[in-house]
C-alpha positions as CSV (number, residue, x, y, z in Angstrom):
1,M,144.6,102.2,62.6
2,R,148.0,100.6,62.9
3,N,150.9,102.0,65.0
4,L,153.2,103.9,62.6
5,K,156.9,104.5,63.3
6,I,158.9,107.4,61.8
7,S,162.6,106.6,61.5
8,A,164.9,109.6,60.8
9,S,167.6,108.6,58.4
10,L,170.8,110.4,59.6
11,L,172.2,110.1,56.1
12,A,170.3,113.4,55.4
13,A,171.3,115.1,58.6
14,D,173.7,118.0,59.0
15,F,177.0,116.1,59.6
16,A,178.8,119.2,60.6
17,H,176.3,119.4,63.5
18,L,175.3,115.7,63.8
19,A,174.7,115.9,67.6
20,D,172.2,118.8,67.0
21,S,170.4,116.8,64.3
22,V,170.1,113.7,66.5
23,R,168.6,115.8,69.4
24,A,166.3,117.5,67.0
25,A,165.0,114.2,65.5
26,E,164.0,113.1,69.1
27,E,162.5,116.4,70.1
28,G,160.7,116.5,66.9
29,G,158.8,113.2,67.5
30,C,160.7,110.7,65.6
31,D,160.5,107.1,67.0
32,E,163.9,105.8,65.7
33,L,167.1,106.8,64.2
34,H,168.3,105.1,61.0
35,F,172.0,104.8,60.8
36,D,173.3,103.9,57.3
37,V,176.6,102.1,57.0
38,M,178.1,101.8,53.6
39,D,181.4,100.1,52.6
40,G,182.1,101.4,49.2
41,H,181.8,97.8,47.8
42,F,178.3,96.5,48.2
43,V,177.1,100.0,47.5
44,P,179.4,102.7,45.9
45,N,179.4,105.2,48.7
46,I,181.3,105.1,52.1
47,T,179.6,106.6,55.0
48,V,179.8,106.1,58.8
49,G,180.8,103.3,61.2
50,V,181.2,102.2,64.7
51,P,183.0,105.4,66.1
52,V,180.2,107.7,64.9
53,L,177.5,105.4,66.5
54,E,179.6,105.4,69.7
55,A,179.6,109.2,69.6
56,I,175.8,109.7,69.1
57,R,174.5,106.9,71.3
58,P,174.7,108.9,74.5
59,L,172.8,111.8,73.0
60,T,169.4,110.1,72.6
61,R,167.1,107.5,74.0
62,L,165.7,106.6,70.7
63,P,166.4,103.1,69.3
64,V,169.0,102.9,66.5
65,D,168.5,100.8,63.4
66,V,171.9,100.1,61.9
67,H,171.4,99.6,58.1
68,M,174.4,97.4,57.0
69,M,174.9,98.2,53.4
70,V,178.2,96.2,53.5
71,D,179.4,92.8,52.4
72,E,179.2,90.0,55.1
73,P,177.7,92.3,57.8
74,G,177.6,89.5,60.4
75,R,181.4,90.3,61.0
76,F,180.4,93.6,62.7
77,A,177.3,92.5,64.6
78,E,179.0,92.5,68.1
79,A,180.9,95.8,67.4
80,F,177.6,97.6,66.5
81,A,175.8,96.1,69.4
82,D,178.5,97.2,71.8
83,A,178.3,100.8,70.1
84,G,174.7,100.9,70.9
85,G,172.8,99.5,67.9
86,D,169.2,98.1,68.7
87,I,168.2,96.8,65.3
88,F,170.7,95.2,62.8
89,T,169.3,95.4,59.2
90,V,171.3,93.4,56.7
91,H,170.8,92.9,52.9
92,I,170.2,89.3,51.9
93,E,172.2,90.1,48.7
94,A,175.2,90.8,50.9
95,C,175.3,87.5,52.9
96,K,176.7,84.2,52.1
97,D,174.9,82.8,55.1
98,V,172.0,85.0,56.0
99,R,170.7,82.8,58.8
100,A,174.1,82.8,60.5
101,T,174.1,86.6,60.1
102,I,170.7,86.8,61.7
103,E,171.7,84.6,64.6
104,A,174.8,86.8,65.0
105,A,172.7,89.9,65.3
106,R,170.4,88.3,67.8
107,A,173.2,86.8,69.9
108,A,174.8,90.3,70.1
109,G,171.5,91.5,71.6
110,M,170.0,93.3,68.6
111,R,166.7,92.7,66.7
112,P,167.5,91.2,63.3
113,A,166.0,92.6,60.2
114,V,166.6,91.8,56.5
115,S,166.4,94.2,53.6
116,I,165.9,93.5,49.9
117,K,167.0,95.8,46.9
118,P,164.5,96.7,44.2
119,A,165.6,93.7,41.9
120,T,165.3,91.1,44.7
121,P,162.0,89.2,44.8
122,V,160.1,88.5,48.0
123,S,160.5,84.8,47.5
124,D,164.2,85.1,48.5
125,I,163.2,86.2,52.1
126,E,160.1,84.3,52.5
127,P,161.8,81.4,54.3
128,L,163.3,83.9,56.8
129,L,160.1,85.5,57.9
130,G,159.7,83.5,61.0
131,S,163.3,84.3,62.0
132,I,163.4,88.1,61.8
133,D,161.6,90.9,63.4
134,R,161.5,93.4,60.4
135,V,161.7,93.4,56.6
136,L,163.1,96.5,54.9
137,V,161.8,97.0,51.5
138,M,164.1,99.4,49.7
139,T,162.0,101.8,47.6
140,V,165.2,103.2,45.9
141,E,168.4,101.6,44.9
142,P,170.5,101.5,48.1
143,G,173.7,103.6,48.3
144,A,172.6,107.3,48.2
145,G,170.1,109.6,49.6
146,G,167.7,112.0,48.0
147,Q,166.5,109.4,45.3
148,S,163.0,109.4,44.0
149,F,160.4,106.8,45.4
150,M,159.8,103.7,43.4
151,P,156.0,103.0,43.6
152,E,156.6,99.7,41.7
153,M,158.1,98.4,45.0
154,L,154.7,98.5,46.8
155,P,153.6,95.1,45.6
156,K,156.4,93.6,47.5
157,V,155.1,95.2,50.7
158,R,151.6,93.9,50.1
159,E,153.1,90.4,49.3
160,I,155.1,90.4,52.6
161,Q,152.1,91.4,54.6
162,R,149.9,88.7,52.9
163,I,152.4,86.0,53.6
164,S,153.1,87.1,57.1
165,A,149.4,87.3,58.0
166,G,148.8,83.9,56.4
167,R,151.5,82.2,58.5
168,G,150.4,84.1,61.8
169,L,153.6,86.1,61.8
170,D,153.9,89.7,63.1
171,V,156.7,90.9,60.8
172,E,157.2,94.6,60.9
173,I,157.5,96.0,57.3
174,A,159.7,99.1,56.8
175,V,160.3,101.1,53.6
176,D,163.2,103.3,52.8
177,G,163.8,105.6,49.9
178,G,162.0,108.7,48.7
179,I,159.6,108.6,51.7
180,K,158.0,111.9,52.1
181,A,154.5,113.3,53.0
182,G,153.5,112.8,49.3
183,T,154.7,109.1,49.1
184,A,154.1,107.9,52.6
185,P,150.4,107.3,52.3
186,Q,151.0,104.7,49.4
187,A,153.4,102.9,51.6
188,V,151.2,102.8,54.6
189,Q,148.2,101.6,52.6
190,A,150.4,98.8,51.2
191,G,151.1,97.6,54.7
192,A,154.3,99.6,55.9
193,R,154.6,100.1,59.6
194,T,157.9,102.0,59.7
195,L,158.7,104.9,57.4
196,I,162.4,105.6,57.1
197,S,162.9,109.1,55.9
198,G,166.0,111.3,55.3
199,T,165.4,114.5,53.3
200,G,161.6,114.1,54.1
201,V,162.5,114.6,57.8
202,F,165.7,116.8,57.9
203,G,164.9,118.7,54.7
204,H,161.3,119.7,55.4
205,P,160.9,123.5,55.1
206,G,158.6,123.6,58.2
207,G,161.2,121.7,60.4
208,I,161.4,118.2,61.8
209,R,158.1,118.4,63.9
210,A,156.1,119.5,60.8
211,A,157.9,116.7,58.8
212,V,156.9,114.1,61.4
213,D,153.3,115.3,61.5
214,A,153.0,115.1,57.9
215,L,154.4,111.6,57.7
216,R,152.1,110.5,60.6
217,A,149.1,111.8,58.6
218,A,149.7,109.0,56.2
219,N,148.3,106.7,58.9
220,A,144.9,108.3,58.8
221,G,143.3,105.5,56.9
222,G,145.7,102.9,57.8
């Protein structure tokens, strides 16, 4: 059984009581916080930035994955590192020079990760697998929470796992979008090691602890 991480996507948290949501995610057993940054250009919505990360960083010991849904995210690597980001996830589609962006993230002290949108093939990131710590396969179109899981993205997860294993690489595969108790087992069986979940965590009727337990159950046969 592989280790499985649960990353709570703050996009679905109660922004009127964000500090409480951050603490609840940690107390509820989450392994990581997922911090979605949107610029209104690469994706239609605008969300949060450096000042919000600075505000929540002292509230938790959990690592923070900064998911940069912005054009040319490397410009902000140092600022988000200084604010407390631990993982810097960028979209290959948003970078003119993705290798330079990866190096900027690592130089700033963060773990670099690369994400792909549903229309982007694995072949686009295959040359980067030896240079990054994580691949994020979007299982919805990036830009808004609460969307339905796209199972047709799972072959990408399998392909990344196969390529990585064949090259002797230990690349962590994360999935983001529509991840709940009902869809998590499919993602884990395909090879995902990190489940990023927003409404599946913060919107669970039984609370965050029950949500995390339900997601971890996906690892029973992993």
